[in-house]
Structures are given as C-alpha cells and as structure tokens.
TORLOFI-195948 format. One line per field, with one value per residue (C-alpha): residue number from 1; x negated, y, z negated. Coordinates in pm, whole numbers. Last residue first. Example, Ala and Ser with C-alpha at 12.3 -4.5 7.8 and 13.67 -1.06 7.14 Angstrom:
REM residues 2
resi: (2	1)
px: (-1367	-1230)
py: (-106	-450)
pz: (-714	-780)
END
This chain:
REM residues 359
resi: (359	358	357	356	355	354	353	352	351	350	349	348	347	346	345	344	343	342	341	340	339	338	337	336	335	334	333	332	331	330	329	328	327	326	325	324	323	322	321	320	319	318	317	316	315	314	313	312	311	310	309	308	307	306	305	304	303	302	301	300	299	298	297	296	295	294	293	292	291	290	289	288	287	286	285	284	283	282	281	280	279	278	277	276	275	274	273	272	271	270	269	268	267	266	265	264	263	262	261	260	259	258	257	256	255	254	253	252	251	250	249	248	247	246	245	244	243	242	241	240	239	238	237	236	235	234	233	232	231	230	229	228	227	226	225	224	223	222	221	220	219	218	217	216	215	214	213	212	211	210	209	208	207	206	205	204	203	202	201	200	199	198	197	196	195	194	193	192	191	190	189	188	187	186	185	184	183	182	181	180	179	178	177	176	175	174	173	172	171	170	169	168	167	166	165	164	163	162	161	160	159	158	157	156	155	154	153	152	151	150	149	148	147	146	145	144	143	142	141	140	139	138	137	136	135	134	133	132	131	130	129	128	127	126	125	124	123	122	121	120	119	118	117	116	115	114	113	112	111	110	109	108	107	106	105	104	103	102	101	100	99	98	97	96	95	94	93	92	91	90	89	88	87	86	85	84	83	82	81	80	79	78	77	76	75	74	73	72	71	70	69	68	67	66	65	64	63	62	61	60	59	58	57	56	55	54	53	52	51	50	49	48	47	46	45	44	43	42	41	40	39	38	37	36	35	34	33	32	31	30	29	28	27	26	25	24	23	22	21	20	19	18	17	16	15	14	13	12	11	10	9	8	7	6	5	4	3	2	1)
px: (-8377	-8240	-8438	-8470	-8536	-8640	-8514	-8321	-8131	-8109	-8010	-8081	-7921	-8042	-8016	-8056	-7762	-7619	-7291	-7229	-7258	-7078	-6783	-6575	-6281	-6134	-5843	-5486	-5294	-5293	-5673	-5683	-5463	-5666	-5994	-5851	-5716	-6050	-6252	-6029	-6244	-6549	-6381	-6321	-6519	-6366	-6537	-6465	-6624	-6831	-7025	-7348	-7168	-7433	-7670	-7841	-7824	-7976	-8250	-8352	-8353	-8606	-8535	-8844	-8988	-9130	-8801	-8754	-8799	-8515	-8300	-8358	-8260	-7939	-7866	-7881	-7615	-7396	-7404	-7175	-7342	-7295	-7421	-7397	-7656	-7576	-7711	-7575	-7679	-7530	-7621	-7349	-7005	-6898	-7236	-7333	-7040	-7208	-7494	-7250	-7251	-7612	-7457	-7339	-7480	-7173	-6907	-6854	-6519	-6569	-6306	-6376	-6240	-5954	-5719	-5565	-5271	-5090	-5419	-5514	-5207	-5258	-5616	-5520	-5246	-5442	-5764	-5758	-6035	-6234	-6162	-6399	-6576	-6923	-6814	-6628	-6943	-7148	-6933	-6825	-6982	-7265	-7583	-7716	-7663	-7331	-7398	-7097	-7234	-7587	-7851	-8180	-8147	-8227	-7880	-7713	-7938	-7719	-7826	-8082	-7945	-7587	-7655	-7826	-7541	-7286	-7410	-7055	-6725	-6660	-6973	-6798	-6444	-6536	-6472	-6356	-6623	-6572	-6812	-6785	-6840	-7132	-7276	-6995	-6763	-6556	-6506	-6471	-6132	-5890	-5567	-5273	-5164	-5168	-4929	-5067	-4980	-5144	-5242	-5431	-5621	-5768	-6029	-6083	-6325	-6278	-6456	-6289	-6236	-6555	-6735	-6964	-6788	-6810	-6638	-6716	-6612	-6354	-6147	-5797	-5649	-5438	-5254	-5095	-4805	-4616	-4782	-4597	-4743	-4745	-5124	-5083	-4809	-5031	-5311	-5086	-4937	-5285	-5401	-5107	-5154	-5499	-5374	-5082	-5308	-5551	-5276	-5133	-5475	-5521	-5838	-6181	-6026	-6020	-5786	-5644	-5445	-5209	-5135	-4868	-4780	-5105	-5075	-5323	-5549	-5829	-6023	-5694	-5732	-6071	-5936	-5648	-5878	-6134	-5864	-5644	-5936	-6050	-5702	-5702	-6004	-5798	-5615	-5901	-6099	-6324	-6598	-6850	-6573	-6477	-6846	-6864	-6569	-6773	-6986	-6823	-6500	-6366	-6225	-6002	-5877	-5585	-5510	-5195	-5136	-4827	-4721	-4377	-4502	-4840	-5198	-5447	-5698	-6065	-6331	-6550	-6655	-6339	-6269	-5914	-5793	-5626	-5256	-4946	-5030	-5400	-5518	-5798	-5959	-6046	-6361	-6486	-6530	-6870	-7008	-6954	-7269	-7469	-7337	-7596	-7880	-7719	-7677	-8042	-8142	-7905	-8068	-7847	-8029	-8163	-8482	-8271	-8092	-8430	-8670	-9007	-9264	-9406	-9772)
py: (-4419	-4763	-5056	-5338	-5692	-5952	-6284	-6144	-5905	-5853	-5489	-5310	-4985	-4801	-4818	-5164	-5302	-5469	-5448	-5721	-5805	-5883	-6086	-6150	-5999	-6047	-5812	-5922	-5795	-6148	-6126	-5833	-6005	-6328	-6144	-5963	-6280	-6454	-6173	-6088	-6265	-6076	-5747	-5540	-5312	-5235	-5199	-5054	-5081	-5396	-5513	-5316	-4997	-4780	-4499	-4580	-4954	-4912	-4686	-4957	-5218	-5002	-4842	-4882	-4706	-4787	-4726	-5101	-5127	-4879	-5091	-5397	-5206	-5080	-5426	-5582	-5337	-5403	-5778	-5746	-5740	-6043	-5921	-6081	-5990	-5646	-5535	-5231	-5021	-4935	-4751	-4488	-4527	-4194	-4067	-4425	-4424	-4155	-4388	-4619	-4381	-4478	-4786	-4590	-4236	-4133	-4406	-4697	-4598	-4693	-4798	-4820	-4998	-5173	-5349	-5647	-5755	-5431	-5253	-5542	-5479	-5101	-5148	-5410	-5190	-4864	-5007	-4861	-5000	-4751	-4787	-4970	-4693	-4837	-5176	-5009	-4824	-5142	-5344	-5678	-5995	-5831	-6021	-5945	-5639	-5584	-5270	-5046	-4732	-4760	-4875	-4775	-4439	-4078	-3931	-4040	-4348	-4482	-4702	-4516	-4163	-4283	-4497	-4212	-3969	-4243	-4304	-4288	-4336	-4714	-4906	-5242	-5346	-5347	-5637	-5555	-5596	-5708	-5588	-5792	-5667	-5831	-5508	-5267	-5023	-4840	-4532	-4504	-4341	-4540	-4358	-4589	-4454	-4095	-4181	-4154	-3939	-3897	-3617	-3642	-3386	-3463	-3288	-3356	-3213	-3170	-3145	-3285	-2967	-3001	-3327	-3427	-3174	-2817	-2645	-2288	-2077	-2334	-2279	-2401	-2483	-2789	-2783	-3032	-3111	-3382	-3695	-3925	-4227	-4604	-4631	-4859	-4632	-4328	-4493	-4573	-4222	-4066	-4295	-4212	-3845	-3833	-4000	-3760	-3463	-3582	-3602	-3263	-3088	-2872	-2720	-2694	-2849	-2802	-3051	-3006	-3293	-3325	-3646	-3736	-3983	-4165	-4386	-4279	-4530	-4273	-4433	-4443	-4083	-4145	-4432	-4202	-3937	-4145	-4380	-4105	-3963	-4303	-4389	-4062	-4189	-4480	-4338	-4127	-4348	-4173	-4405	-4120	-3889	-4137	-4167	-3789	-3792	-4033	-3727	-3648	-3816	-3552	-3548	-3351	-3478	-3407	-3640	-3541	-3643	-3772	-3749	-3605	-3315	-3254	-3260	-3213	-3494	-3434	-3592	-3896	-3993	-3841	-3501	-3436	-3076	-2954	-2880	-2810	-2493	-2537	-2176	-2226	-2469	-2180	-2089	-2438	-2334	-2172	-2502	-2636	-2447	-2741	-2929	-2759	-2928	-3269	-3195	-3096	-3421	-3624	-3495	-3558	-3470	-3796	-3739	-3724	-4048	-4217	-4365	-4474	-4460	-4798	-4861)
pz: (4341	4423	4285	4537	4420	4675	4806	5100	4875	4500	4456	4129	4018	3711	3333	3181	2983	3291	3482	3735	4100	4423	4295	4603	4791	5139	5203	5280	4977	4835	4864	4624	4366	4388	4332	4030	3870	3921	3765	3468	3206	3335	3246	3555	3786	4123	4458	4802	5146	5104	5410	5384	5275	5443	5339	5009	5071	5418	5282	5035	5310	5490	5826	6043	6345	6686	6868	6903	6526	6470	6700	6483	6168	6328	6469	6123	6008	6311	6242	5937	5599	5375	5039	4696	4432	4294	3956	3777	3480	3143	2825	2842	2996	3148	3272	3367	3610	3818	3907	4090	4384	4459	4618	4925	4922	5126	5127	4889	4736	4370	4117	3745	3437	3614	3371	3546	3767	3847	3917	4146	4359	4367	4485	4743	4893	4906	5051	5403	5623	5829	6198	6437	6634	6574	6709	6995	7104	7086	7323	7180	7038	6846	6745	7001	7217	7395	7601	7657	7492	7639	7396	7230	7060	7153	7105	7430	7423	7143	6852	6642	6672	6642	6334	6149	6216	6147	5794	5669	5852	5833	5936	5948	5851	5484	5247	4896	4631	4272	4003	3683	3329	3150	3013	2923	3096	2835	3055	3432	3377	3591	3498	3426	3085	3212	3492	3843	4143	4480	4714	5040	5244	5583	5798	6168	6422	6795	7130	7441	7643	7843	7770	7484	7266	7146	6855	6742	7041	7153	6840	6926	6585	6510	6180	5946	5719	5533	5663	5423	5245	5279	5317	5620	5753	5700	5896	6192	6194	6190	6469	6692	6601	6758	7077	7124	7051	7317	7580	7481	7501	7194	7340	7182	6877	6502	6341	5992	5846	5551	5363	5108	4830	4758	4448	4183	4007	3988	4274	4468	4588	4750	4960	5057	5203	5392	5515	5659	5853	5973	6094	6289	6484	6615	6921	7058	7293	7543	7412	7381	7257	6986	6897	6865	6624	6411	6343	6012	5915	5679	5329	5094	4760	4527	4235	4047	3687	3511	3146	3222	3434	3593	3476	3762	3793	3865	4083	4124	3771	3619	3462	3343	3385	3067	3053	3261	3454	3524	3562	3312	3557	3788	3595	3674	4036	3992	3862	4215	4313	4180	4483	4703	4516	4568	4939	4969	4801	5020	5338	5641	5965	6106	5908	5591	5682	5694	5948	5809	6088	6179	6079)
END
C-alpha cells in the first residue's frame, strides 16, 4: 500500500504550529497600550484604532522556501512580487486598502546584481497593489543564511499596512446558511505548500524531475511553473467591496481551506461546502509525482495544503452573487461561485464525485 505523504512529513506540521500559536496569548497584555481605543479582533488578525473613525491593519508575512526555487531557477526578478502579494493580500481581508510596504531581506551577501533583481519584483508588486514601498533593510548574515550556491542564499519578510474606515471593516460576522462563497482564480501554487511540492517534484530535494523538465500536463519548464508569482488581489477586492457588502474575505494560503474554520468563531452555527474546483495542472502533477515515488498525497491533504486553483475568496449574500462576480472580473481576475455556507459545522469538499470532510 502506498505510503501517505503529508505536509507534516515534508517538514511542516500544522498541529505543532497550532500548538505554538497558543503562545500568542502572551501578547494580549500589550493591547492596553493602544492609543486611540480598543483593538478590534477579526477572524484573521486585529485592527488598530486610529483617528477619525479609521483603523490600521498591520501584517507581516514571508514567502517560505519559494526562495529556494528562485535559486534553483537562478531567476530573482519575480520573487519580490510574492513577498508583496503575501502581505497585501492579508491586509485586504479586513477591507483595508494597503498604503505602504516595508521589506526585510536577509542575505548571504548583498550582491548588487541580486539586489537589483529582488527590488525589480518588489517594485512591480507594489505598483500592482498601488502602494508605497516606504522602507526596507538588507542584512548580510552569511553565518545564518545559506543557499543552493555560494553567495546566493536569502530570505525575505514583508510588512504591509492598510487603512479602513470603521463602517467598511469586513468583520466575518453575520454570515448565514445560504450565503455564497466566490473564489478568485489563483496563478498556480502561489507561496504555500512549497516545501511539500519541492520534495515531491524536484530531484534536488528527493523528487522526480529536473528543474527544466516539462512533464505532462505542463506546457512549460517545471521550475518556472512553481516560481509563477502569487497573484495580488488588491484591485478586485476593493472593487467588489464598492459593489456589495462583503461578509468575510479569506486569503487561501497556509492550511488552505481549513482557514474557513475561523469564521465559525465569529458567526456561530455555520459550516462550508465547496463544489467547484478547476485546479491548474501543477496540482495534478504533484499527486502524480508522489505516486512515482511510491507514495500518495490524498485529495484531503491537497485541500489542506494548496489553494487548488482559488487564491482568495469572499462571502456575500446569495442575492449579491452576480454583482460580486462581475465586479471582480472587471478588475481582471476570473471569479466564480465555488461553494456556499451551510448550517452544518465543518468543511466539506465535493471533488471528483466524492465528499471530503476536512479535519
């Protein structure tokens, strides 16, 4: 019987991560220092009250081991897009408009050619998000950062800040059975699940293929498919927020569709059923490659690890479905209804003629 291959076995254990996050309780003591009022808790973070009825949303994000794929490809001019995307896509979950980004790059060596390429991507991403890159730092820390080739190692972390008026905050509350879940198309893997994907796909990490192989069903080199930049959803989210009332917004990243569980803490008595998936070929290839290694990645594990074709989702009243889809598509991103809210707790996926319950 094939061995079950999971994200945990690849080195990212979501149970350990969940246990570690309990330490966040220690930070609540700092909330009393909020200068302009009470911190507002949301499903995926907190808002800081600011002046004149506005809130600030401050997030910090990384891009994980996708930096290793950039090194494998020796292509560095798009990885900054991923960093910007991961940060600003988190900011917009609250309805906030990103206004500034800061980056922190740890490098073996701040090689001028590499720096030029990194900043090209950051500038491109910031332009797409329509926000300022107001500050940043590059530290030479060769003793703690190594790469696939001498002098090429680096890691990236991005902070983003946005603002939103109190009346426009997406709270995650008042979700009810029958509400519609609308998905926004991803560009591929984005920046999550890369550790598992690398170890299954690339011989460099024990996988099946060489970087520049073009295995079916892909139509370009594998390394470029994995390196495809994360889509930035700022424009479509802000467009749909102008058109309809958004009840919740979800950036489908780490833990993928398990992320929807948090919404049940803010709108009781609900669950979610998803029934519309059109994953790009890279996702099928990951499962095929696992089989070639004598293992198996279950569909359940795929939906707990990868975006499976939808990188961002909003929940709206069913009567607003068509208006919301049209607003998103006017901003240049494909959108479809991908599921609905139910009255049964839990997350159900209808896929390939079977029902998967995520746990």
